C-alpha positions in Angstrom: 0.0 0.0 0.0 2.8 2.4 0.9 4.5 1.6 -2.4 1.3 2.3 -4.3 0.9 5.7 -2.5 4.5 6.5 -3.1 4.0 5.7 -6.8 0.9 7.9 -6.9 2.6 10.8 -5.3 5.5 10.5 -7.7 3.0 10.4 -10.7 1.3 13.5 -9.4 4.5 15.3 -9.0 5.4 14.4 -12.6 2.0 15.7 -13.8 2.4 18.9 -11.8 5.7 19.6 -13.4 4.3 18.9 -16.9 3.7 22.2 -18.8 0.6 20.6 -20.4 -2.9 20.5 -18.7 -3.3 17.0 -17.3 -5.8 15.0 -15.3 -5.1 11.5 -13.8 -8.1 9.1 -13.2 -8.8 5.5 -12.2 -8.9 3.4 -15.3 -11.9 1.3 -14.5 -14.2 3.9 -12.8 -12.9 7.1 -14.4 -12.8 8.7 -11.0 -10.6 11.8 -10.9 -7.4 11.3 -8.8 -5.4 14.3 -9.6 -5.6 17.6 -11.6 -2.5 19.6 -12.2 -2.3 23.4 -11.8 -1.9 24.0 -15.5 -5.3 22.4 -16.1 -7.1 24.6 -13.5 -5.4 27.7 -14.8 -6.2 26.9 -18.4 -9.8 25.9 -18.1 -10.6 28.1 -15.0 -12.2 25.3 -13.2 -11.4 22.3 -10.9 -14.0 19.7 -12.2 -15.4 19.4 -8.6 -19.0 18.8 -10.0 -17.9 16.0 -12.4 -17.2 12.4 -11.5 -14.8 11.9 -14.5 -13.1 13.7 -17.3 -15.2 11.6 -19.6 -18.4 13.3 -18.2 -16.8 16.7 -18.3 -16.0 16.3 -22.0 -19.5 15.1 -22.6 -20.9 18.3 -21.2 -18.5 20.4 -23.3 -18.9 18.9 -26.7 -21.7 18.4 -29.1 -23.1 14.9 -29.0 -21.9 14.0 -32.5 -18.4 15.1 -31.8 -18.3 13.3 -28.4 -19.7 10.0 -29.8 -17.4 10.0 -32.8 -14.1 11.0 -31.0 -14.1 10.7 -27.2 -16.2 7.6 -26.7 -14.1 5.3 -28.9 -10.9 6.9 -27.6 -11.6 5.7 -24.1 -13.3 2.4 -25.0 -10.4 1.4 -27.3 -7.8 3.0 -25.0 -5.9 4.5 -27.9 -3.2 7.1 -27.8 -4.6 9.1 -30.8 -4.3 12.9 -30.6 -7.5 14.9 -31.2 -8.1 18.5 -32.1 -11.0 20.0 -30.1 -12.5 23.4 -29.4 -13.4 23.7 -25.7 -14.8 26.6 -23.7 -13.5 27.5 -20.3 -15.8 28.0 -17.2 -15.7 31.8 -17.9 -16.7 31.4 -21.6 -13.3 31.8 -23.2 -12.8 29.5 -26.3 -9.7 27.3 -26.5 -8.3 25.1 -29.2 -6.6 22.1 -27.7 -4.9 18.9 -28.7 -6.2 16.0 -26.6 -4.2 12.9 -26.0 -5.0 9.9 -23.8 -2.6 7.5 -22.1 -3.0 4.4 -20.0 -0.5 3.7 -17.2 -1.1 0.4 -15.3 -4.5 1.0 -13.6 -4.5 4.8 -14.3 -5.7 6.8 -17.3 -4.2 10.2 -18.0 -5.8 12.9 -20.1 -3.5 15.6 -21.6 -4.7 18.9 -23.0 -2.2 20.9 -25.0 -3.3 24.5 -25.6 -2.8 25.4 -29.3 -5.2 28.4 -29.2 -2.7 31.0 -30.3 -1.5 28.7 -33.1 -5.1 28.1 -34.2 -5.9 31.8 -34.1 -2.8 32.7 -36.1 -3.6 30.1 -38.7 -7.3 31.2 -38.9 -6.2 34.8 -39.2 -3.9 34.0 -42.1 -6.7 32.1 -43.8 -9.1 35.0 -43.2 -6.6 37.4 -44.6 -6.0 35.3 -47.7 -9.7 34.8 -48.3 -10.3 38.6 -47.9 -7.6 39.5 -50.4 -8.7 36.9 -52.8 -12.2 38.4 -52.7 -10.8 41.8 -53.3 -9.0 40.5 -56.4 -12.3 39.0 -57.6 -14.1 42.3 -57.0 -16.5 40.8 -54.4 -18.7 43.2 -52.5 -16.7 45.1 -49.8 -19.4 44.4 -47.2 -18.9 40.6 -47.7 -15.2 41.0 -47.4 -15.4 43.0 -44.2 -17.9 40.6 -42.7 -15.2 37.9 -42.7 -13.0 40.2 -40.6 -15.8 40.9 -38.2 -16.5 37.2 -37.8 -12.9 36.5 -37.2 -12.6 39.0 -34.3 -15.9 37.8 -32.8 -14.5 34.3 -32.9 -11.4 35.4 -31.0 -13.5 37.5 -28.6 -16.7 35.5 -28.1 -18.3 38.2 -25.9 -17.8 40.9 -28.5 -19.9 42.4 -31.3 -18.0 44.2 -34.0 -18.6 46.6 -36.8 -16.7 48.4 -39.6 -17.8 51.8 -40.7 -16.4 53.4 -43.9 -15.5 57.1 -44.3 -17.2 59.1 -47.0 -14.7 62.0 -47.6 -17.3 64.2 -49.4 -20.0 63.8 -46.8 -17.4 63.7 -43.9 -19.5 60.9 -42.5 -19.2 57.2 -41.6 -21.2 54.8 -43.7 -22.1 51.2 -42.7 -19.5 48.7 -43.9 -20.2 45.5 -42.0 -22.0 44.9 -38.7 -23.9 41.6 -39.1 -24.7 41.1 -35.4 -25.7 44.6 -34.3 -29.5 45.3 -34.5 -30.8 46.6 -37.8 -32.2 49.6 -36.1 -28.9 50.5 -34.6 -27.1 50.1 -37.9 -29.6 52.3 -39.7 -29.3 55.0 -37.0 -25.5 55.3 -37.3 -25.3 54.8 -41.1 -24.2 58.3 -42.4 -23.4 59.8 -39.0 -21.1 62.9 -39.3 -17.7 62.5 -37.6 -16.8 64.8 -34.8 -16.1 65.1 -31.0 -18.7 63.4 -28.8 -20.1 61.4 -31.7 -19.9 58.0 -29.9 -16.7 56.1 -30.0 -16.4 55.8 -33.8 -17.3 59.3 -34.8 -14.8 60.6 -32.2 -12.1 58.1 -33.2 -12.5 59.1 -36.9 -12.4 62.8 -36.1 -9.3 62.5 -33.9 -7.8 59.7 -36.0 -6.8 57.9 -32.9 -8.1 55.0 -30.8 -11.0 55.7 -28.5 -11.6 53.4 -25.5 -15.0 53.9 -23.8 -15.2 51.4 -20.9 -18.7 52.5 -19.8 -21.0 54.0 -22.5 -23.5 55.2 -19.9 -21.0 57.4 -18.0 -18.9 58.7 -20.9 -19.5 62.1 -22.5 -18.8 60.8 -26.0 -22.0 58.8 -25.8 -24.5 61.3 -24.2 -26.5 61.7 -27.4 -26.4 58.0 -28.3 -27.1 56.2 -25.0 -30.7 55.3 -26.0 -29.2 53.6 -29.1 -26.8 51.7 -26.9 -29.6 50.5 -24.6 -31.5 49.3 -27.6 -28.5 47.4 -28.9 -27.8 46.1 -25.3 -24.1 47.2 -25.4 -22.2 48.9 -22.5 -18.7 49.4 -23.8 -17.2 50.4 -27.2 -13.6 50.4 -28.3 -13.0 52.0 -31.7 -9.9 52.2 -33.8 -9.5 54.5 -36.9 -8.7 52.6 -40.1 -6.0 54.6 -41.8 -4.4 54.1 -45.2 -0.7 53.6 -45.8 -0.6 57.4 -46.4 -2.4 58.1 -43.1 -5.7 59.0 -44.7 -8.9 58.1 -42.9 -10.7 55.1 -44.4 -13.1 54.3 -41.6 -13.3 52.7 -38.1 -13.3 49.3 -36.6 -15.3 49.0 -33.4 -15.6 46.3 -30.7 -18.8 46.5 -28.5 -19.3 44.5 -25.3 -22.4 43.8 -23.2 -20.8 44.9 -19.9 -18.6 47.8 -19.0 -15.1 46.6 -20.0 -11.5 47.6 -20.2 -9.4 46.0 -22.9 -6.6 43.7 -21.9 -3.2 43.6 -23.6 -4.4 40.7 -25.6 -7.6 42.6 -26.6 -5.4 45.5 -27.8 -3.5 43.1 -30.0 -6.7 41.9 -31.5 -7.8 45.5 -32.2 -4.5 46.2 -33.9 -4.9 43.1 -36.1 -8.4 44.1 -37.0 -7.7 47.7 -37.9 -4.5 46.9 -39.8 -6.2 44.2 -41.9 -9.2 46.4 -42.5 -6.8 49.1 -43.8 -5.1 46.7 -46.2 -8.4 45.4 -47.5 -10.2 48.7 -47.8 -7.2 50.4 -49.4 -6.7 47.5 -51.9 -10.4 47.5 -52.7 -10.4 51.3 -53.3 -7.3 51.0 -55.5 -8.8 48.3 -57.6 -12.1 50.3 -57.8 -10.1 53.3 -59.0 -8.3 51.2 -61.7 -11.6 49.8 -62.9 -13.1 53.3 -62.9 -10.2 54.6 -65.0 -10.8 51.7 -67.4 -14.4 52.7 -68.0 -14.7 56.3 -67.0 -13.3 59.6 -68.1 -11.1 61.0 -65.3 -12.0 64.7 -66.0 -15.8 64.6 -66.2 -16.7 61.3 -64.5 -18.7 60.2 -67.5 -18.1 56.9 -69.2 -15.3 56.9 -71.8 -15.3 56.1 -75.5 -14.6 52.3 -75.2 -17.2 51.7 -72.5 -19.7 53.8 -74.5 -19.4 51.6 -77.6 -19.6 48.5 -75.4 -22.9 49.7 -73.8 -24.4 50.9 -77.1 -23.8 47.6 -78.9 -25.6 45.8 -76.2 -28.6 48.3 -76.3 -28.8 48.3 -80.1 -28.6 44.5 -80.4 -31.7 44.3 -78.3 -33.5 47.1 -80.1 -34.0 45.6 -83.6 -37.8 46.0 -83.8 -39.4 48.7 -85.8 -41.2 49.9 -82.7 -37.9 50.2 -80.7 -37.0 53.8 -80.6 -33.4 54.8 -80.1 -31.8 58.3 -80.4 -28.2 59.4 -80.3 -27.2 63.0 -79.4 -23.8 64.3 -80.3 -22.5 67.6 -79.1 -19.3 69.7 -78.8 -18.4 73.0 -77.3 -18.4 75.9 -79.8 -15.0 77.6 -80.3 -13.5 75.4 -77.6 -9.9 75.9 -78.9 -10.4 79.7 -78.5 -11.4 79.1 -74.8 -8.2 77.2 -74.2 -6.0 79.7 -76.1 -7.5 82.8 -74.3 -8.1 81.5 -70.8 -5.9 78.4 -70.5 -6.6 74.6 -70.3 -7.7 74.7 -66.7 -10.6 77.0 -67.7 -11.3 74.6 -70.7 -11.5 71.7 -68.2 -14.0 73.6 -66.2 -16.1 74.1 -69.3 -16.1 70.4 -70.0 -17.0 69.6 -66.4 -19.9 72.1 -66.6 -21.2 70.5 -69.7 -21.0 67.0 -68.1 -22.8 68.3 -64.9 -25.6 70.0 -66.9 -26.1 67.0 -69.1 -26.3 64.7 -66.1 -29.0 66.9 -64.7 -31.1 66.4 -67.9 -30.4 62.9 -69.1 -31.9 59.9 -67.2 -30.1 57.0 -65.7 -31.1 54.9 -68.7 -29.4 57.3 -71.1 -25.7 56.4 -71.9 -23.9 59.7 -71.5 -20.2 59.7 -72.5 -17.2 61.9 -73.3 -15.7 60.3 -76.4 -12.8 62.7 -77.0 -11.7 66.3 -76.5 -14.8 68.5 -76.3 -17.0 65.9 -78.0 -19.8 64.3 -76.0 -22.5 61.7 -77.0 -25.7 60.4 -75.4 -27.5 57.2 -76.5 -31.2 57.4 -75.5 -33.1 54.1 -75.6 -36.9 54.0 -75.1 -37.5 57.7 -75.9 -39.4 59.2 -78.8 -37.6 61.5 -81.3 -39.4 64.5 -79.8 -38.4 63.6 -76.3 -34.7 63.2 -77.4 -34.8 66.6 -79.2 -36.4 68.3 -76.2 -33.7 67.1 -73.9 -31.0 68.2 -76.4 -32.6 71.7 -76.6 -32.9 71.9 -72.8 -29.2 71.2 -72.5 -28.4 73.9 -75.2 -30.4 76.5 -73.3 -28.7 75.6 -69.9 -25.3 75.9 -71.5 -26.1 79.2 -73.1 -26.7 80.6 -69.7 -23.8 78.9 -67.9 -20.4 80.3 -67.3 -17.1 79.5 -65.5 -14.5 81.6 -63.9 -11.1 81.8 -65.5 -7.9 82.0 -63.5 -8.2 85.8 -63.7 -11.7 85.6 -62.3 -13.3 86.5 -65.6 -16.7 85.0 -66.5 -16.4 82.7 -69.5 -19.6 81.9 -71.4 -19.8 79.1 -73.9 -22.4 77.5 -76.1 -22.8 74.0 -77.6 -23.8 72.7 -81.0 -25.9 69.5 -81.0 -26.8 66.9 -83.6 -29.5 64.3 -83.0 -29.9 61.0 -84.9 -32.9 58.7 -84.7 -33.1 55.0 -85.5 -36.3 54.7 -87.5 -36.6 50.9 -88.1 -34.8 47.6 -87.9 -31.2 47.2 -86.8 -28.9 50.1 -86.7 -25.2 50.0 -85.7 -23.5 52.5 -83.4 -21.3 53.7 -86.3 -24.4 54.4 -88.5 -26.0 56.4 -85.7 -22.8 58.3 -85.0 -22.4 59.1 -88.7 -26.0 60.3 -88.8 -25.6 62.4 -85.7 -22.2 63.8 -86.9 -23.9 65.0 -90.1 -26.6 66.7 -88.0 -23.9 68.3 -85.7 -22.1 69.6 -88.8 -25.3 71.2 -90.0 -25.7 72.9 -86.6 -22.3 74.4 -86.9 -22.9 75.4 -90.5 -26.1 77.1 -89.3 -24.3 79.4 -87.0 -23.7 77.1 -83.9 -25.6 77.1 -80.6 -28.5 75.1 -82.1 -29.9 71.6 -82.3 -30.3 69.7 -85.6 -32.1 66.3 -86.0 -31.4 63.7 -88.6 -33.9 61.0 -89.5 -32.3 58.1 -91.3 -31.5 59.3 -94.8 -33.8 62.4 -94.7 -32.6 65.9 -94.8 -31.5 67.5 -91.5 -34.1 69.4 -89.5 -33.0 72.5 -87.8 -34.6 73.2 -84.4 
């Protein structure tokens, strides 16, 4: 008996010195004999309410996982190593490697903590997935949701959100917040940045981290406490998302149900989240800008020549019936070279931008409005009558006639436009045919003294309006 006790004491001392969480039990009954300090520290509990590790694991795991892995391990007394996700008594989630060993009439359960390794691996996978989605032009909201889910996985008590900065509106727009209430998201979508605008509005304004441990006692949240009550959150830590050049891109926020102060580990998670969000948002915006340059004119924001032809071919291919009405408007600025020569190219650019803005206020979203070169603009109008197309062209001419821009010397510069309108009368008509027809009408407008609209119907003579 003394020898057995001596052996047990020696075994317990070995287990206590083991850097891995370990529990020693009777082999036949499963009764717990010894739990080392590493186990109680790791899992934050002593298993006092459990008769065996077997029962403890049964309470921690889903029935299918338990039946498939733990039950055969003990019944077959194998030494296989299993990867498991277990929660501590305080709710923290751990990734562990479980191994089982039989020594004489004892069984020993080992739990090796691989949480940090698992988190690192999962983070790398999330990062790769997000960047791949950026490359495939996936929706930014879907990309950012992966990041939100990753942080919420690492911090199970948290609810996270990403807000994106709108430079023109100086406001934060909803990026991704899948687990905040819809009413809360709607209320903060478009909020102007500034001091005392919650954690995110203030963090964006200051461009520095804002830690609010208790929403209901902090001045930043005075105007938003009712929203916080509705969302059932009591703490909010927000980090500004900054580009590689230090420009504001948005904010990453971590909300918690109870008043909370971030630990050193929490701060590392916040750093990871805001840094990855910065990479993703900046990459997305850069790709968006490249695509925009491929399809849009950089000066006016209208679609460019190549994209115009692509759009028009599609529209005309589906408008082959006699009843399908399509019109094309071509215009250019009268005496544009003189404007550039007298006032400079910057003034000329302002004239082109003004024409684009005025045209956009008249033409509908269905109309394909483009700058196809220099001072030359075109509009393809599907599903409008010839009269409607001509009325729109005349409306633009009148607006331009009254418009002016300021030169570098603060002189008012007035310009006019000449416009040609072509109409598809029946059957199929190519873009080139319509452009040729509109070009003839435009030439007639110039020959008639400029600042007028001329319509061309198929092979008929031009009609001066």
